[in-house]
C-alpha positions as CSV (number, residue, x, y, z in Angstrom):
1,M,12.8,-30.1,-0.9
2,K,14.0,-27.7,1.7
3,N,13.3,-24.7,-1.0
4,L,10.0,-25.8,-1.5
5,L,9.4,-26.0,2.2
6,L,10.9,-22.5,2.8
7,V,8.9,-21.0,0.3
8,V,5.8,-22.2,1.6
9,C,6.6,-21.6,5.5
10,L,7.6,-17.8,4.2
11,F,4.5,-17.8,2.2
12,Q,2.3,-18.9,5.8
13,A,3.9,-16.1,7.6
14,F,3.4,-13.4,5.2
15,S,-0.4,-14.4,4.4
16,S,-0.7,-14.4,8.6
17,F,0.6,-10.5,8.9
18,A,-1.9,-9.7,5.6
19,Q,-4.9,-9.8,7.6
20,L,-4.6,-9.3,11.6
21,P,-7.8,-10.2,13.5
22,A,-10.4,-7.6,14.6
23,E,-9.0,-7.3,18.2
24,Q,-5.9,-6.7,16.7
25,T,-7.0,-4.0,14.1
26,N,-7.1,-0.3,15.7
27,V,-9.7,2.0,13.7
28,T,-8.2,5.6,14.6
29,M,-10.5,7.8,11.6
30,F,-12.6,7.3,8.7
31,R,-11.7,9.1,5.5
32,N,-8.1,10.3,6.9
33,I,-10.6,12.2,10.0
34,P,-9.6,11.1,13.4
35,W,-12.1,10.4,16.0
36,G,-12.2,13.2,18.4
37,S,-11.2,15.7,15.8
38,H,-13.1,18.9,16.3
39,R,-15.8,19.9,13.2
40,D,-14.0,23.4,12.4
41,S,-10.7,22.3,12.6
42,I,-10.2,19.0,9.8
43,F,-7.8,18.8,7.5
44,V,-7.5,16.1,5.0
45,D,-4.5,16.4,2.7
46,G,-3.8,20.1,3.6
47,V,-7.4,21.3,3.0
48,K,-9.7,22.7,5.5
49,Q,-13.3,20.3,5.2
50,D,-16.2,22.2,5.2
51,F,-18.9,20.6,6.8
52,V,-22.8,21.5,5.8
53,K,-25.5,20.8,8.3
54,D,-27.6,17.7,6.6
55,K,-31.3,19.2,7.4
56,S,-33.1,15.6,6.1
57,A,-30.8,14.0,8.7
58,L,-33.3,12.8,11.7
59,S,-29.7,13.2,14.3
60,K,-29.1,16.4,15.4
61,N,-25.1,17.5,14.9
62,T,-25.1,15.7,11.2
63,Y,-22.8,16.5,8.4
64,M,-22.3,16.1,4.8
65,I,-19.1,17.1,2.9
66,I,-20.1,18.7,-0.4
67,N,-18.7,16.6,-3.9
68,D,-18.0,13.7,-1.2
69,N,-16.1,10.3,-2.6
70,M,-19.2,8.3,-3.1
71,T,-17.5,5.2,-3.4
72,I,-15.9,2.7,-0.7
73,G,-14.2,0.5,-2.6
74,N,-16.1,-0.4,-5.4
75,V,-19.4,0.0,-3.9
76,R,-21.8,2.8,-4.4
77,L,-23.3,5.4,-2.1
78,N,-25.9,7.5,-2.3
79,K,-25.3,9.3,1.2
80,I,-22.8,9.9,3.7
81,N,-23.2,11.9,7.3
82,Y,-20.5,12.5,9.6
83,I,-22.0,12.7,13.3
84,F,-20.5,14.9,15.7
85,N,-21.2,14.8,19.5
86,D,-22.7,18.7,21.6
87,D,-18.6,19.4,21.8
88,G,-18.3,19.0,17.8
89,R,-16.2,16.1,18.4
90,F,-15.9,13.2,15.3
91,T,-17.4,10.0,16.7
92,K,-19.9,9.0,13.8
93,V,-20.4,7.9,10.3
94,L,-23.4,7.0,8.8
95,F,-24.0,5.8,5.3
96,E,-26.1,4.1,2.5
97,G,-26.1,2.6,0.0
98,P,-28.3,0.5,-3.1
99,K,-29.7,-3.2,-1.8
100,E,-27.6,-4.7,-4.2
101,D,-24.2,-3.3,-3.2
102,A,-24.7,-4.3,0.1
103,E,-23.0,-8.1,-0.4
104,Q,-19.8,-6.3,-1.8
105,M,-19.8,-4.0,1.3
106,K,-20.2,-7.0,3.5
107,F,-16.4,-8.7,1.5
108,I,-15.3,-5.6,2.5
109,L,-16.2,-5.6,6.6
110,D,-15.5,-9.0,6.4
111,Y,-11.9,-9.1,4.6
112,K,-10.9,-6.2,6.6
113,F,-12.4,-7.3,10.4
114,G,-13.1,-10.9,10.0
115,T,-16.4,-12.6,10.4
116,F,-19.2,-10.4,12.2
117,K,-19.2,-11.0,16.2
118,N,-23.5,-9.8,16.1
119,E,-25.9,-10.8,14.0
120,S,-30.0,-9.8,14.3
121,K,-33.2,-9.2,12.5
122,V,-35.4,-6.2,13.2
123,D,-38.5,-5.5,11.1
124,N,-37.2,-5.8,7.5
125,I,-33.7,-5.2,8.5
126,S,-30.9,-7.4,8.5
127,Y,-28.2,-6.5,11.1
128,K,-24.1,-7.9,11.1
129,Q,-22.0,-6.2,13.6
130,W,-18.0,-6.1,13.3
131,L,-16.2,-5.0,17.4
132,V,-12.7,-3.6,16.3
133,K,-11.5,-2.7,19.8
134,D,-13.2,0.9,20.4
135,V,-15.1,1.0,16.9
136,T,-18.5,-0.5,16.1
137,F,-19.6,-1.3,12.1
138,T,-22.9,-1.9,11.5
139,L,-24.3,-3.3,9.0
140,G,-28.2,-2.8,8.1
141,V,-29.4,-4.3,5.3
142,Y,-33.2,-3.5,4.2
143,E,-35.0,-6.3,2.6
144,F,-36.0,-3.6,-0.2
145,M,-33.9,-0.7,-1.4
146,K,-30.8,0.2,0.5
147,F,-28.3,-0.9,2.8
148,E,-26.8,1.3,5.9
149,V,-23.6,1.1,7.8
150,K,-22.9,2.8,10.6
151,I,-19.5,3.2,12.2
152,E,-19.5,4.5,15.8
153,S,-16.5,5.1,17.7
154,N,-16.2,5.5,21.4
155,W,-13.0,7.2,21.4
156,Q,-13.6,8.9,24.6
157,A,-13.8,5.9,26.6
158,S,-10.4,4.8,24.8
159,I,-9.1,8.4,25.8
160,A,-9.8,8.0,29.1
161,Y,-8.3,4.3,29.6
162,K,-5.4,5.3,28.5
163,K,-5.1,8.3,30.8
164,N,-6.1,5.7,33.7
165,T,-3.7,3.3,32.8
166,S,-1.0,5.6,32.8
167,V,-1.7,7.0,36.3
168,D,2.1,7.8,38.5
169,D,0.4,9.3,41.5
170,F,0.7,6.3,43.3
């Protein structure tokens, strides 16, 4: 009986470490590209990444990687955009996939970060949002055709916070 109780206690302890709540998770990068990296100096697995301007994108500073992996888990993607600020620093990712994979994408986000924090509907798009420290994940599911995920890092605020909380001038 004691052995069974010990096994149950150990299982519960290990399963509680398996998935941290979103507040304790820190998303420092997307596909091994750290937030805030300069577009001209990004290497992944020792290979320099060549970003190509997406001329069809609505926002400026939007790029693609030719021959990018067009899946996340089991979810198929139609497009992945890497978005940089005016200083050339990596701040956002926008990707889209077919509507039939939207539920799998929601499952991935729920599994990684817990239940979404915000939900809304605008016109024919249903939005769910996960807040993970200084990174926001927004899943938009269109009634027809597709889903989109926008990942936005507020890495500049995070750097300022770290700098301001480690002041030793006084």
